[in-house]
Structure formats: C-alpha cells, structure tokens
N, C-alpha and C positions, 0 to 999 in steps of 0.2 A: 943481187934480188932478191935470190932466199933468205939472205939475211934481213933485208929491207923489211921483207916480207912477215918473217919471224917476230923483227922487232914489232910491228903493227898490228901484229896479232895479241904479241904479247902484252901492247901496250891497250889495245881494244880490248881484251880478257879482262885486265886489270881495270880497266872504267865502267864493262859490263857488268862484273861482278861489284864494283862499288854502287853503281845505280841500282843493278836488282837489291843489294841492302837496304839502300835508301826509301827502293819502293816498299820493299816488303814491312819496312819496319812504319811506313806511312799505313799501309793494310793492318797492321796488327796493332796499331794506334787507332781507327776507325772501326775495325773489332770491338775492339776494346769498351770503345767510347756507345757504340750500339750496345753491347750486353751490358753496359753502367745506364743506361738509358730506358732499356728493357724492362732491369730492376728497380728501376725508381717509377716504371709505371706500373709495373706488379704491384710495388708497395702501395702505390696510391689508391689502386683498384681496390687493394685488400684492404685499405684505411678508409676506402670508401662504403664495401662489402660489409666492415663490421660498423660502421655509422648508420649503412640503412638498418640490418641488424637489429641496432640498438633503436634506431628511428622507428623501424617496425613492432619493434616490443614497447616502446612509448606508446607509439599508435593503438595497438592490442590494451595497453594499460588505460589507456585515456579514452576508450572504446567501453571499456569495463566502467571505468568511473562516468563515463558520462549516463552509463545506462543509470547508474547509482546514487546521481548527483541530481538534485532537483536545477534546473536550466531555464524553464519557461512555466508561465501561468496563463490558462484561457478561460477567461472569466464569460459566462454567458449568463445576462439577465433577461427571464420572458418581462417585454415590456407590453404586454393586452391591458385591456381597460381595467381589470379587474385587480392590476398589481398596483397601480398608482395608488388609489386610499390607501396603501402601506406609509406613502412617504407624508403626508400629509399631516404637518405639525412636528411637534417633538416626538419622535416615534424610536421606537427600541429596534425597527426595520432598518433605518438612517443610522441607527448608532452600531449595529451589527455591519453593515457594508460597511461604514467607515472605519471600523476596530478590525476587520480583516485586510480591507486593502492598505490602510494605513500600516499593517504589520508587513503583509506581503512587499509595499514598498523595501521595507529594512532587509530583504532575502538578497541577496549574491546573483540576480538574475540574468539573460541575455534580454530576455523579451518578456513583456505582460502587456496580452492581446485582450482587448475589450470589445464584446458585442451583444447587441440589442437581440432577442429571439422571437419570436411569433409565428407567422406562416413560413417564414424564412430566416433566414441568418444575416443578421447585417452589423460589418465592421462598424466601430465607432472609433473614428480618428480622433481619440483624446487620448492624453496622460492621466494619471490616476487624480491629478490635481483638479484638471478641469472637469474630469465626470464628477469627484466629490462634490464639486462647487455646484452644479448645475444639478445633482439629486436633491442638494438641501435649498436650492432656490427655487427650482422649477419642477424639480416632481423625475422622473424617469424617461431617458429619453424616447419621443415617438415617431421611431423609425418603423417605416411601412405598416403593415394592417392591423392596428392596433386594436380593432374591434374581434379580433380572432384570434386564437393560436393553435400550432397542431405538435402536440406535446411530443407525438412520435416523430415525428421530422427532426425536434431538436434534438432529442436522443440520440436519432440516427447522425447527426451532421456533427452534435460533439464527439461520437464514440469513431466516427470516421479520423477524424483530425486530432485525435487523439496519441502521441507520442510518446517515444520511451525519455525521460529525464523531462515529462512534465506535469501539471496537476490539472484536470479540469474543473472547474466548478460552474455550477447552474443553480440559479436562485429561480423559484418560481413558487407558487401556491399548488401546481402538482394536482390541477385539474383536468382533467381531458375535456376538450370541446366536443359534445358528441351531440347528433340531430337525433330526433323521433318523438313519436309520441311518448307516455311514459309507458305503456307497456312494453315496448321496443328498447327503451333508453337502456337500459340493462343489459342486454344481450350485445349492443352497438358496443357499449363501455367494455363489456370481456373480451369481441373482436379486436379491439384497437389493443387491450391490455396483454391479449396473447401475440399479436402483431409486432411489439416492443418485448414482449419474450423471449421472440424468435431471433430478432436481432440483436439481441443481449447475447443468445448463447451462442451464432452464428460467430460476433465477435470478439466472445471470448474464447473460442477456439483458436483464433489467428492472433491474438494478444493476449497478455499479461497482466493484468490489472485487478486490484479493488476497489470497490464502493462502497465508501461512508453516506449516510444518510442523515441527518439531521433534523430533527423537529424544533421548529422554532415558531414565537408568536409574538405577537405584536398588534399599538394599537394601530384601528383601519377604521377610517373616517371617508364613507364615499357610499357608493352602488355595489353591492353585488349582486351577481348573475347567473340565477337556481341554470341547471342543468334543462331544466321544462322549457326555459324561455321567460323573459318578465327581466325585470330589477325590483332589488330592494334595497333603501337606503339603512344604513347601518352605521353606528359608532360605536365600539367595542374591540374587545382582543377577537384574533382572528391565527390560525394557524397559519405558516408557511414553512417553504424547507430547502435546504442548502446539500444539493448531490457535490461530492468531491470524487474525481476520477485519478486512480493514479499508480505506479510501482505500487506494492501491499508494504513493504519497509521506507520505501520513499513517502509515502501518504502516512505512515505510522509516524513516522520522525515528522512528518508535516505538520500533523494533527497536534502533536504532543506540544512541538516547537511554539505555535501558533495559540494555543490553548484556546483550541475550538470548542472547548467543553464549557467554558466561561466566557463564550461572547454569550450579549443582553438579550434574554428572552428564551435562552436554550431551555428546551424540553426534555429531548431525548433521542438515542439514537440506533441507530442500525448499522454493521459493520459487516461485507461479506469480501470473501479471497479465495482464491484460487489454491485449491491444497497442493502442498510442493511434494506428498508424498515421502517426504523425508522424515525418517525415523528419529523422535524426541528424546533426549536423555532424563530420566526420573531415578527417583532410589530414597526408600522406603529410610527416615531418618531415626537413629538410635538415639542415646544418651538421652531421655528426660524432654526431647521438644515432641508435644503433642502426645505422649504415651499416656495412656489409659491400662491400667495394668502391666500385664508385663508379656516379653517376648525374646527370642533371640534370633540371630540374622544366620540365615539356612544355609548363609555361603562362608559362616565363619569368618569373618572377617574380613574378606574382600567384597568390593564395591564392583558394580553398583548392588544395590537390595531388593530384588524384585518377588520376595519369597521370605516369609520369617516362620520359625517353628515353634512348637511350648509356650503358645498364647493361653495366657490367663487372665479371667479378665479381674478388673477391681473388687478385692476384698472387703473396701472399706471406703471410707468418706463420702462425699457428695457424689462422685461417680460410682459407688458401688453398685455391682452388676450390669458394669458396660467394658466393653474394651475397645480401645481407639488407636491412630496412631497418624502421622504426618507422613506425607510423600513431599520430597523435593522434585521440582521441575524444569526444566529450562527452556523459557518461553521467550530468550532473548534473540532468537532469531524469527520468531511468530511474527506474520505482517499483521497485528491485532493490537488495538488500544489498550491500555490498562485497563481502562474501563470496563472493556469486556472480558479480559479474563479477573477479573478480582469480582464478578456478577457471577453469583453462584446458579442461577437459573440457566445460565448458560453451560452448564454441564450436564452428564448425564452418566448414572450409575446404575451399572446394572444387577447389581445386588437389590433383592427386596427387604432383604436386613440393615444393610451401611446406609447411612447420610453423610454426606458432603454439608458438613456445617460451618466451613469457616475456609477463607482463603487469603493469605497475608502476603506481603510483597516482602523478600528477606532482604531488601535493604532497611528496614524498620521493626524495630520489633524485637530483634534476639540478642539475647545476650552472647559475650564472648564466648562462650564454652561452644554453644549452638554452632557461630560461625566457624569458631577453630575445626569443630570436627567437619563442615561443611566442605572448609576447603580442603581438607585430607581427602573427601570422596570427589572433590574436584580434580583433582589433582593426578588422582586415579585411572580417571574417564579424561582424557586429553579434549581442551575443544570445549570442555563442558562450564557452563559459566551457568549457574542455578539461578532462578530470578522469584519464583514464587514456590509457597507450602500449600496443599491442600490438605487440610485435616477432614478423618473421618472415622467415624463410628459407630456401634451398635450395641444395643442391649438385649439382642434377639442370637441367633446363629452368627457364630463370628468364625469359624474354621471353615473356608471355601474359598474358590477362586472368583474373581469378579474384574471387572472395568471400569474405568472411569473414560466417560468421553467429553472432549470439549467440541461441542455441537456449533453450527454454523446456519441457524433455523429463522422461521420467523418469530422474532419476540409476539408478544401477550399485547403491547401497545398499538400494535400496526391494527389489528383485528380490531381494537376500541377505537382505531380512529377513523376509519374509514364508515362510509355511511350510502345508503343508495337512496336518500331521499331528501335533497337541502335546501327546501320550501319553507321549512322552520327554523330558517339560521338565526332568526333577531335570538340574542341571549346565546346562542350555540357557539363557545369559544373555543372548540378542543374538537371537533369533526370536521372533514373534508370528502367532500361528495369522490367515488371510487377509488380512495388511497388505497386502501387493503388489496384491493384488483390489481393496481398498477405496481406499488413495490411487491407485492408478491409475487406476479409476475416476472421480476428481475431476480429475486433470490433464488425461485424455481430452475432460471437460467444457469445459477451459480449450482444449485443440486445438481442440475444433469451434467455441467461438465464435472462437476467433481466424483458425481456418481453415488453421491448421500450426503448428508448433511454434517456429517462428521468431521473436524479437522484432523483432532489426534486422538488416540485411544490408548492406556498407558491399563495395564495387565497385573494384578496384584495377588498371591496367592499367601494367605495364612492359615499355618496348619499347628 
C-alpha cells in the first residue's frame, strides 16, 4: 500500500510539475504578448502625439499665414440717388469698377462678397460677371432706400465686418446726408464727423488695419443734391472716392499688385496706418553717394553710420559752400505704398538748416559701386534690406544733430477738396461737401491711437 501510494505520489508529482511548467509557459507568453501590445500602443500614441505636434505646428503656421495672406474681399457700393449719374454713358467710374473687380477676380481668393449700401447694408446675390453686366446695362442696383444714405452706418458695418486676411472696399461720393438750416448745417455735419472719428478710434484699439483713400473723378450726368436741399442737373466731371481697409502689409501688397494708382480717373490718395513702434534700420552712406563736401565715419568703418565727423562743405563746383549726404533706409516692412515713401511732403526735418531735397528707390539709379557698398552694410546688420535713399543738404550751419521724420498727417489736397457750401456745384469738378471734416476725423482717430503723427524718426549727427 505504501509502495503504491509512493508510486502514485511520484507519478502525480511528475504530472503536476509538467502541468505547472506548461501553465507557466502560457502565462509567460501572455505576459510577453501584453507587453508587446502595450509597447505597440505606446509607439502608436507617440506617433499620434508627434503627428499632433506637427499638425499643431502646421496649424500655427497656417494661422500666421492666414493673417498675412489675402483670402476674401468685401466690396461695398453706395447706391443712393447721387451715385447713379456716375454710370450714365461711357464713364471712368464704370471703367474703374470694371478694372478693379476684374483684377480682383484673378486673385486666389476664398470669397468675394458684394453689398449695396445706403441706410442699410444689402448683400447682392450676384457674382462679379453678373454685377459688372448689370452696372453697364442698368446702373447701380437699387436695393433699399436709395433716396438717402447714412455714411456713418456704412463705415460702422464695414469696420464691424472686417476680418484678418480680408480687404474691405467702399465706393462712395463721401457726402454726409445731413439736415438743417444753412446756419445749423455745418454744426450737424461736424457732429456726424466726430461720431465717425470716435467709431474708428474704438475699432482701431481692437483691430489692426490700415486705410487707403483714393480720390477719383468721373463723368457725371444727372441730378446733384445739395446739402441744403433741392437738386441741380449737371453734366460734368465730379469727384468720388474709394476706401480700402486691410492689414497694413496686406493692403500695401494689394495696392501695388492691382496698381490702384493707375485706375481710370485717379487723382490723389491718403494712406493711414497704425504705428508698429518697431525701430527702423538706417545708415548714412559713404563712398560718393549723395556726398556734397567731405566727411568721415565716426564709427571708423563699423555700421550702421548714424554719426559723421570732420565735415567740410564743398569748396568748388556747382555745390560750392554746401554740405550734404545720403541716408539709406529700410522701409521693406513699412506698410506704406511707394507713392507715400517717395513723396517729400510726407517727411519733416527737425533742423531749420537741412533740406530733404530728393528721395530715390534703391532698386533704380544706383551704380554697382554703391550697390556693393550697401550690401556690405546690410550684411553687417542682419535682416536689413535697404529700400530708399534720403538726400539731405544745407548751405548754412551743418554741424548739428537733427531728425528726419516720416509723417502720417493730413495732406494738403484734403483741405482743398472739402467745401462748406455746395449750392454752386455747376462747373465745380474738384470739391466735395464736408469731405475735409469726414476724412480729417478718420485721420485724427489714427493720430489718437498712434499718440502722434510720426510713423518713424531717424536721428543723425554731423560734427
């Protein structure tokens, strides 16, 4: 019995050990499988996280790109009764809108939205072809109350609807519809202009956009409605205006790409931007570029050159008794069109003796020696790309420190355009009732936000 039990016990122990071994082998395989599965999942998650990081980076990049690329156009056309005479016959007004919209149609945009505007904003359910054909055949679409217009409301809706990546356009005769006696008319006009100024100011604090205003003119055949009431039938040239709103750099590229200053009937422009408060790169130029007389680099061969010494006036030739030099400036990141940057009247020299007498774009009119020199200076100032040369001279006191300021103020043509009485409109092809108050208010809103009229200032020392 004991022998049998021992045999059974021995047999059982052997079988048990074998079963346990098999069991542990299965457990080991299961654990190994789970480990491998978890490892794969971790790798997958890591890949997903990596993809997520990449996608997040792309999203940030795309968002930045979206702010800096034009995606949409919002086009507003005032359609009050005073606008339709611009479309009668073969007019520069029709040609301008046709050119502008056809050029817009060539841009890679997501959307182009068209609106008629008077006392309300009316979406036009037309594509560009249908709108242009209607304009040429029937005139401006007569949506809403075409007997009146509310210019302040139009600006308000335009600014409220403006978004990053878009350019908003308004075509209007820019005449406030105001009521009152001749004595109260100007007071009412100023109230509306101040209301518009305040709305621009508040919007500029929340949004960053530049404003380009073009003064245009065109044939006008129909009734004109003076502010004091009544109507006068005329057939002559009359001014109208196109406003463009958008991110400064975006609007600059848009204006230059579409050659807005070449549109039929173009007369003048004013361009307003929010100051970036970023310093601007500049350097006095050596090696006979704009030199009148002689001087040396105070920094002894290092750049940029903001100070020069051993200055001597010219002793002979046509410039005898004068001293002068040129300054290279990097306006590449400045959201102002070249028209503004090349206009001497947009600059102020704080010295009573020095005169800014010429401005040139660097990409034209410079010899190879001058270009090579500027490349050396640019290389020493990483990220600099000089775009313009400012030429300064004096025949008086030339040893001093002074500044050259790029202004953002009201140009003279605006004050010359505005009038307070439009009853003598027959033969008047230049003036617009109350325009100086309207645009003046908008520009003052920029001044308030910018804390002044200057965009940039460069400081120079001659000793």
